[in-house]
C-alpha positions in Angstrom: -12.6 4.0 -21.6 -8.9 3.0 -21.8 -7.9 0.4 -19.2 -6.9 1.5 -16.1 -4.0 -0.9 -15.7 -1.1 0.7 -17.6 2.8 -0.4 -17.5 4.5 2.8 -16.1 7.2 4.1 -18.2 10.3 3.4 -15.8 13.1 3.1 -18.0 12.0 6.2 -20.1 12.0 8.5 -17.1 8.4 8.0 -15.8 8.0 9.5 -12.2 5.3 9.6 -9.7 3.3 12.3 -10.0 1.2 13.8 -6.9 -1.4 15.1 -8.9 -2.1 11.8 -10.4 -5.3 11.3 -9.1 -6.0 14.6 -7.7 -9.9 15.3 -7.0 -10.8 11.7 -7.8 -10.9 10.3 -4.1 -14.6 11.3 -3.5 -15.6 9.6 -6.7 -13.7 6.4 -6.3 -15.8 4.6 -3.9 -19.2 5.0 -6.1 -17.2 4.8 -9.5 -15.7 1.5 -8.8 -17.6 -1.4 -8.6 -17.1 -3.0 -5.0 -15.0 -6.3 -4.7 -17.6 -9.0 -4.1 -17.4 -11.0 -0.6 -16.5 -14.2 -2.5 -12.9 -12.6 -3.2 -12.4 -12.2 0.9 -14.3 -15.7 1.2 -11.7 -17.2 -1.4 -8.7 -16.0 0.1 -9.6 -17.0 3.9 -9.8 -20.5 2.7 -6.6 -20.3 0.3 -4.3 -18.6 2.5 -5.7 -19.5 4.6 -6.6 -16.7 7.3 -7.0 -17.4 11.1 -7.7 -14.0 12.3 -4.6 -13.4 13.9 -2.6 -11.9 10.8 -1.4 -8.6 10.0 -2.5 -6.9 6.4 -0.7 -4.2 4.7 -2.6 -3.1 1.4 -0.2 -1.2 -0.6 -1.6 1.6 -2.7 -5.3 0.9 -0.9 -6.9 4.1 -2.5 -10.2 4.5 -0.4 -9.9 1.1 1.1 -11.8 -0.8 -1.3 -10.0 -4.1 -0.4 -8.5 -3.1 3.0 -11.9 -2.8 4.7 -13.2 -6.1 2.5 -10.2 -7.9 4.2 -10.0 -6.4 7.7 -12.5 -8.3 9.5 -10.7 -11.3 8.5 -7.4 -10.5 10.2 -6.0 -9.0 13.5 -5.2 -5.5 12.0 -4.5 -3.9 8.7 -2.5 -1.2 7.7 -3.5 0.7 4.3 -0.7 3.0 2.7 -1.5 5.2 -0.2 0.6 8.2 -1.7 -2.7 10.2 -2.3 -4.2 12.0 1.1 -7.4 12.3 -0.3 -7.8 8.8 -0.6 -6.7 8.3 2.8 -9.5 10.8 4.0 -12.0 9.0 2.4 -10.8 5.6 3.5 -10.9 6.7 7.0 -14.6 8.1 6.6 -15.6 4.6 5.0 -14.1 2.8 7.6 -15.8 4.8 10.5 -19.1 4.3 8.4 -18.9 0.5 8.2 -17.6 0.4 11.8 -14.2 -1.1 11.0 -11.7 -0.6 13.7 -8.7 -2.4 13.1 -7.1 -0.4 10.2 -4.5 2.0 10.1 -3.9 4.7 7.1 -0.4 5.7 6.2 0.3 8.4 3.6 3.4 6.3 2.0 4.3 5.5 -1.6 5.1 1.6 -2.3 8.6 3.0 -3.0 9.1 4.1 0.9 8.7 0.8 2.2 9.2 -0.7 4.6 9.2 2.5 6.4 8.5 1.9 9.9 5.9 -0.7 9.5 5.7 -3.8 11.6 6.0 -7.1 9.6 2.7 -8.2 8.0 1.6 -11.9 7.3 0.0 -10.9 4.1 0.7 -7.8 1.4 -2.0 -6.9 -1.3 -1.7 -5.2 -4.3 -5.2 -4.2 -5.6 -4.9 -2.3 -9.1 -1.8 -0.4 -7.5 1.2 -2.4 -8.3 1.6 -1.0 -11.9 2.0 2.5 -10.7 5.2 1.7 -8.7 8.7 1.0 -9.1 7.7 -2.5 -9.3 11.2 -4.5 -8.8 12.1 -2.0 -6.2 8.7 -2.4 -4.2 8.7 -6.3 -4.7 12.4 -6.6 -3.4 11.0 -4.5 -0.2 7.5 -6.5 0.3 9.5 -9.9 0.0 12.0 -8.4 3.0 9.2 -7.4 5.1 7.0 -10.4 4.8 7.3 -12.8 7.8 8.0 -16.4 7.4 5.3 -18.1 5.5 3.6 -15.0 5.0 2.0 -14.3 1.2 1.5 -11.7 -1.3 -1.6 -11.3 -3.4 -1.8 -9.2 -6.6 -5.3 -8.5 -7.3 -5.9 -8.3 -11.1 -9.2 -6.4 -11.9 -11.2 -4.0 -13.7 -13.6 -2.2 -11.5 -14.5 1.0 -13.2 -16.2 -0.5 -16.2 -17.6 -3.7 -17.5 -17.0 -5.8 -20.7 -18.4 -5.5 -24.3 -20.9 -8.2 -24.9 -24.1 -9.0 -26.8 -26.0 -10.9 -23.8 -29.1 -9.4 -23.0 -28.8 -7.2 -19.4 -31.6 -5.5 -17.5 -30.6 -2.2 -18.8 -28.5 -0.4 -21.3 -24.7 -1.0 -21.1 -23.3 2.5 -20.1 -21.9 4.1 -23.6 -18.2 4.0 -22.9 -17.1 4.5 -26.6 -18.8 7.7 -26.6 -17.6 8.7 -23.3 -14.3 8.0 -24.3 -14.4 10.2 -27.3 -15.9 13.0 -25.5 -12.8 12.6 -23.0 -10.5 12.8 -26.3 -12.3 15.7 -27.3 -11.6 17.8 -24.2 -8.0 16.3 -23.2 -6.8 15.2 -26.5 -5.9 11.9 -28.1 -2.9 11.0 -25.9 -3.7 9.4 -22.5 -3.3 12.1 -19.6 -1.5 10.9 -16.5 -0.7 13.9 -13.8 0.7 17.0 -15.1 1.8 15.3 -18.6 1.1 12.4 -20.9 1.4 8.6 -20.1 3.9 7.0 -22.2 4.0 3.1 -22.1 7.1 1.6 -21.2 9.3 -0.5 -23.4 8.7 -4.4 -22.5 10.3 -5.0 -19.2 9.2 -8.6 -18.2 5.7 -9.6 -17.1 4.9 -8.8 -13.4 5.4 -12.6 -12.7 9.2 -12.6 -13.6 9.3 -9.5 -11.2 7.8 -11.0 -8.8 10.0 -14.2 -9.1 13.0 -11.8 -9.5 12.3 -10.7 -5.8 12.4 -14.0 -4.6 8.6 -15.2 -4.6 7.4 -18.6 -5.4 4.1 -19.4 -7.3 1.7 -17.8 -8.0 -1.2 -19.8 -6.9 -4.0 -18.7 -9.1 -7.9 -18.1 -8.2 -10.5 -16.4 -10.3 -13.6 -14.7 -9.1 -16.1 -14.9 -11.6 -17.6 -11.7 -13.4 -20.9 -10.7 -12.3 -23.8 -8.1 -13.6 -24.3 -5.0 -11.5 -26.6 -2.1 -11.8 -25.3 1.3 -11.8 -26.9 4.7 -12.1 -25.7 7.7 -14.2 -24.1 9.0 -11.2 -22.1 5.8 -10.8 -21.0 6.0 -14.4 -19.9 9.7 -14.1 -17.9 8.9 -11.0 -16.2 6.1 -12.6 -14.9 8.4 -15.1 -13.7 10.9 -12.9 -12.2 8.1 -10.7 -9.8 7.4 -13.5 -6.1 9.0 -13.5 -7.0 9.7 -17.1 -9.7 11.9 -16.8 -9.4 13.1 -13.3 -11.3 16.1 -12.6 -8.3 18.4 -12.4 -7.4 17.7 -16.3 -10.4 19.7 -17.2 -9.3 22.9 -15.3 -11.9 25.5 -16.2 -13.7 23.4 -18.6 -14.7 20.8 -16.1 -18.3 22.0 -16.1 -18.6 22.1 -19.8 -17.6 18.4 -19.8 -19.8 17.3 -17.0 -22.7 18.9 -18.7 -22.1 17.0 -21.9 -21.4 13.6 -20.0 -24.6 14.1 -17.9 -26.4 14.6 -21.3 -25.1 11.7 -22.9 -25.5 9.2 -20.1 -29.2 10.6 -19.9 -29.9 9.7 -23.7 -28.2 6.1 -23.3 -29.8 5.1 -20.1 -32.8 3.5 -18.8 -34.4 6.4 -16.3 -30.6 6.9 -15.4 -29.9 3.0 -14.8 -27.4 0.8 -16.7 -26.3 -2.5 -16.7 -22.8 -3.7 -16.7 -21.4 -7.2 -17.3 -18.2 -7.2 -14.9 -14.9 -8.9 -15.9 -13.8 -11.5 -13.8 -11.2 -10.9 -11.3 -7.9 -12.8 -10.9 -6.2 -13.5 -7.8 -2.4 -14.4 -7.7 -0.7 -15.6 -4.7 3.1 -15.5 -4.1 4.7 -16.9 -1.3 
């Protein structure tokens, strides 16, 4: 599958499409590998966090990072443009008995909205979908003195290629990618149209610096081997903007049937192993 961290085509007219992740929310929690507890531990030490902070997680999705960090702060606000993501986030918070999070339907471009000033702002696999200079500048103004922004660079829908021996077969991602292309065409889909990569605009580090941030302090969370079921892998496919369920229209059932057969043929009684990529944490102040 293609990476899930493209560069939006801001200069050439790319605009937010509300259908970008339509139908994906129900698949996100199982389709994306969870962030490890070590990520929270590293941030607690590096920032440091003393439990009094307000966290703002921008583009929170179903709360994957919000809920991991919430026990380490006084209160958290997760904002996302997709209402279904926030429904799932609220359900997961209740299941995990996390009671100090508020969920708001907002785009990053809506900031600061009416939100209180946070001591910590996070972007986890979300910043690339936004008008990055505008959002970075808004967050810089929102942060309290001494506050920090954490950019989480990760790919959680699939692991890396490799020759190392794993407990179970790797998911057949190349075949899955070919199947998606056969149904949706060779150009990457995004919402109601196709995704267009922007011309070089500057590295995200330059965007953060231009907004007034200093840094970054870099941390790395090592990759790890995880076990996944065929259902997890299928959910990973549907969690992507480029293969969200709505894109298949009335062919979704046919696609799903072929996908499930492909996974059944490649798996070990429905089990797969993945070696996940390391996670890069960039701390800006």
